[in-house]
N, C-alpha and C positions, 0 to 999 in steps of 0.2 A: 297418591302417586309419588310424592316426595318420600314418603315412608318406604315404599317398595324399592325405589332407587337406592335409598340409604342401605337397606338390607342387602340389596344386590351388590353394591360396592363393597360392603363388609365381607360378604361371601366370596366375592372375586379376590379381594385382598387376602383372605384366609387361604384360599386355594393356591394363590401365587406363592405365598410364604411356605405352605406345605410342600408344593412341588419343588421349590428351591432347596428346602431342607432335605428332601428325598434325593435330589441330584447330588448334593454335597455328601450325604452319607454313602450313596452308591459310588461316588468317585474315591472315597476312602476305602470302602470294603471290597470293591471289585478287583483291584490288583492283589489284595491279600487272598481272596478266594481263588483267583487264578494261580497264584504262587503255591497255595496249598494243594491245589489239584495237580499242578506240575510236579510237586514233590511226591505226592502219592503215586503218580504215574511212574516216575523214575524208580521209586522204591519197589513198585510192583515188578518192573522189568529186571531190576537187580535181583530180586527174589526169584523170579522165574529162570533167568539165565544162569544165575549162580556163578561158579568158577569158569563156565564156558565163555564168559565175556568179562572184559576188564573195564569197559566203559559203555555208557548208554548216551547217545547223542540224538537230538531232534534232527530229522532230515531237513535240509535247507528248503525253504518254501518254494523256490523256483524249481526244484526237483520234484516236489510233492504235488504241485499244482495240477498236472494232467491226471494224476491218480485221483485226487480229491474231486476233480470235476466229473470224472466218470463214476466215482463212488462217493456221492455227497455225504453219506453217513460216516465216512472216515474223517475224523477231526484232525488227527495228527499221526505222523509216522516217525518211528524211532529206529535208529541203527544200533544194533548190538555189535560191539567190536572186541576182538581179541588181538593184541599186538598190532593194532591199527588196521586189521582186516575185518570186513563185515562177516559176521557169523550168523546173523539173524536179524529179523525185523519185528518191530512192535507196532501194532495198530491200535489207536484209540478210536473205538467205534461207538456211535450213538444209535440207539434203537428204542423202541417203545415197549414197555412192559405193562403190567396191570396198573401200576401207580403213576405212570408217565415215563418221561425220558430216563434212560439209564446210559451210563458210559462204561464200557468194558475195555480192558486191555487184552489183546490177543497177540501172543508172541509166536513167531514161526522160526524154527531153526533152519537156516538155508543150507546147512551142510547135509542134512538128511531129509529135507522137505517134510518135516513133521511139526506138529504144534508143540512148542516148547512149554506153553502154559497159558493160563487164563487167570485174570483177576478182575473183580468188579471195582471200578473207581468211584462211581456214585450211582445211587438208585433211590427210588421212592416206593419200593415194593413193600407189601404187607409183611409185618414182622412175623417170623417163624414160618412163613409160607414162601413167598417170593424172595424174601431176604436171604434164603438159603444160598443164593448165588454168591454171597460173600464168604461162605464157610469153606474150610479146607476139605471137608468131606465131599463138597461139590467140585471145587476147582482142581482137586487132586486127580480127577478122572480125565483131564484134558491132555496132559503130556503123552506124547507118543502117537496121537491120532494123526492120520494122514492129512497133509495140507495140499494134496494134489488134486482134490476134487471136492464136490459139494458134501457138506456134512448133513446128518439127519439126527433127530432126537430119538432116543430109545429109553425105555424104562430101565433096562440093564445095558448100559453103554459099553458093550464088550467088543463090537466091531471096530475096525480101524477108521471108519468114517462116522461113528456114532458118539454123540455127546449126551450127557445126562438130561433126562426129562424129570422135572420136579413134580411129584404127585400133589395135586391140588393147586398148582401154580403154572397152568398151561401158558398164560400170557408171558410170564417171566421166562419160561423155557424157550418160547418162540422168539422173544426179544434177544436172548443170548444167541440163539441159532442164527437169526437174521444178521446180527453184527459179525458173528464168526464167519459166516459165509461171505460177507462182503470183504473181510480181511483176506480170506483164502482166495477169492476170485481176483482181488487186486494183486496179491502176491504172484499168482500164476500168470497173470497178464503182463505185469510190469517188472517184477523183481526177480523171479526165479531164474537162476543161472547167472545173474549179474554180480559183479564184485565191486 
């Protein structure tokens, strides 16, 4: 009995030390990971909006709360501004692909109600299949698509409401579609026509 309690206490001590070390490591790495994701997000929107915007700012949380409550897959909303006037919106949306959670940036130009662009921020998709969502050949098909209604996926995304379907990566395609439609719906309900 004493031997069992001794091993139990050693195991308990080992678990407590391990949990403490994990907590310390997480407290060190979590802010750095969040900062890296924020930087990747801003770079994505700068790349998407190009010269049409001179600054990208995160929407104040008190303004974004009602949108995020209705559309919980929207993680953050960004304002693209030119000469201090809002010219577009960026939505970081999370959805599920084949490999799990993905985060995508969907930008909408409020001047013409069109998708300004798309970029993948993070994913766990299969290399050379679902990971195609990171490639220029994929995201270059988004600009100019209508942001006035629901989007659909198509093998040849030529229609104004069609975004690309990836052959062999249906889950990845559907994940991008779900996030994109959340951004479009939130834009139409809350932000279209606002300055």
